C-alpha positions, -999 to +999 in steps of 0.1 A: +001+001+002+014+036-010+022+055+022+004+091+028+038+103+020+039+089-016+004+100-023+016+134-013+044+135-033+038+152-065+018+184-043+047+191-022+068+217-041+100+229-026+097+271-015+123+274-044+101+263-072+070+282-059+072+311-077+068+286-110+038+264-095+002+269-114-023+296-095-045+287-073-082+294-082-096+314-056-135+308-053-154+341-039-177+333-015-214+328-023-236+359-014-255+357+016-291+343+015-310+373+036-348+368+041-364+402+051-401+406+065-407+438+054-397+460+022-383+489+041-355+459+057-354+444+024-341+478+010-316+487+038-297+452+029-294+456-005-282+495+003-254+481+028-247+444+012-250+451-026-239+420-043-222+407-014-261+396-003-291+377-019-324+393-007-359+381-004-385+402+011-418+385+023-441+415+019-444+435-012-465+467-020-498+470-003-493+440+019-501+447+058-476+432+079-499+434+112-518+407+097-497+387+071-491+350+079-462+326+063-469+310+034-455+277+025-429+293+003-419+319+027-412+292+057-390+272+029-373+305+021-366+315+059-353+279+066-328+280+039-318+314+049-285+323+063-298+353+079-332+364+087-345+399+098-376+413+109-386+445+124-401+431+160-420+453+185-452+431+174-451+446+139-455+411+122-476+400+151-489+371+133-453+356+124-438+361+158-443+324+170-426+309+140-399+333+137-393+326+175-391+287+169-371+294+134-345+311+160-334+275+174-321+267+138-316+301+119-303+338+127-328+357+132-328+393+144-355+420+154-337+450+137-360+473+158-341+463+187-312+485+177-338+518+184-331+532+220-359+525+242-361+559+251-369+571+216-400+547+213-433+559+214-457+533+234-493+531+234-516+516+266-543+505+238-514+487+222-510+463+249-483+486+264-460+478+233-437+502+215-449+517+183-435+497+156-431+518+126-396+530+135-390+538+095-415+568+095-385+590+114-353+589+093-333+600+123-347+568+138-344+546+109-309+552+114-304+528+143-323+502+125-300+505+097-269+502+120-286+473+136-288+453+099-253+466+093-242+442+123-261+416+119-244+412+084-209+418+098-221+390+124-226+366+097-195+376+071-172+404+085-170+424+050-154+458+051-178+466+024-206+467+050-193+491+072-186+518+038-217+509+022-238+514+051-224+550+061-229+562+020-266+547+027-270+568+060-261+597+043-289+594+019-313+584+047-299+619+062-305+636+034-340+626+029-346+636+062-335+671+054-354+679+025-387+665+045-381+687+074-374+717+048-407+711+032-428+702+063-419+735+078-433+753+048-469+739+059-488+760+080-487+754+117-527+754+117-526+728+091-500+707+105-530+677+112-525+646+097-555+624+092-550+590+084-559+555+081-545+540+111-519+555+135-486+545+117-474+584+115-464+588+151-427+592+149-433+609+115-456+632+139-433+637+165-403+645+144-417+672+122-442+687+143-476+672+132-508+662+151-519+622+139-549+611+142-557+578+128-591+562+121-576+529+135-550+523+162-513+513+160-521+481+145-547+477+117-561+448+137-580+470+158-616+483+146-625+514+142-660+521+158-684+544+148-681+568+181-642+568+164-655+581+133-681+603+145-656+620+169-631+625+136-660+639+117-664+663+143-629+672+147-627+677+109-659+703+108-647+722+141-606+726+131-616+732+092-592+704+084-598+699+045-578+667+039-574+632+049-547+608+036-554+573+026-525+545+028-515+518+002-517+489+023-547+499+043-584+498+030-598+533+026-633+528+036-628+546+069-616+575+050-644+574+028-666+574+058-650+606+071-652+623+037-691+614+039-697+621+075-682+659+071-704+663+038-733+657+058-725+685+078-714+707+052-678+706+051-661+697+021-628+671+028-604+657-003-585+628-004-549+647+002-531+618-016-521+580-012-493+578+014-469+548+022-472+537+055-465+499+064-451+492+029-434+511-001-442+515-037-438+492-068-407+472-066-382+488-094-397+523-090-381+552-070-413+550-043-406+514-041-373+523-022-370+538+014-358+571+001-384+573-024-413+564+001-402+593+024-394+615+000-432+610-014-447+609+020-433+644+028-437+658-006-478+645-010-484+660+026-466+692+022-485+701-014-518+688+000-516+710+033-512+741+019-471+739+021-444+743-007-428+713-024-417+702-059-441+681-074-411+655-082-398+656-051-363+659-032-343+650-065-370+653-094-374+613-091-412+609-082-434+602-107-453+633-104-493+645-092-480+638-056 
């Protein structure tokens, strides 16, 4: 029987012969397989990781994360992933049990936990839980972006993650600066944002708007007739002339507000459609986080008497905001 040395002999090359040895092929690592629950998280991963990650978003445009339940294909995707990222803070209420179970087998990170606890809004009617809509305030979303960067680093220490996260955070700061500039042009008396559900709390706090949602923080909460009647009276008494529908929530309750105000002789219009729990169509500017915030700020400012360019911060909006 040949010895181990005899078998390996042809492969053992003397040091002086090394320069003449055939080059060894170096195979790049396969991209990280990352699954994100929401489009906002997926968009951040794509900006931070670039080609170093293959990203799947479970929830597309118009999808309500509060009521979303995993499908068979979702389960397959998550169990094969190198990393699963979710918002947490009870946003993905119907997925929580599954995600906690999955964490025994796959790295699962609730990136909303990166936000400082002192910055979070809490509502008694939401079972004492924090408001999960962190992306509505870019200043707060920065912490989540950093948490996503760190979660990627934990799986693969790539210097590119740090550099690309810094570049992306500069863009997040730019859209925050733009939003602040155009929203301050809205007359103070008109800074009232009436929406389908209470997803804009952090937006209101950061930009100085009173936010009135027909439903609570979760779309799972029902809007009673008394709540609708109360908001109709508010619209009439305060002469609020615009309300906003949301891309991921039925406009039924907003239509009821408009009809109720009309019955009292007060005209209320739809100020536009806002992106609340989901971004726009993939492949469009509005289908990115930056485009989502640009669209919302531009739409709100223009509808409530402020000044903002029709095509937004960088001329990328489709217009008609």
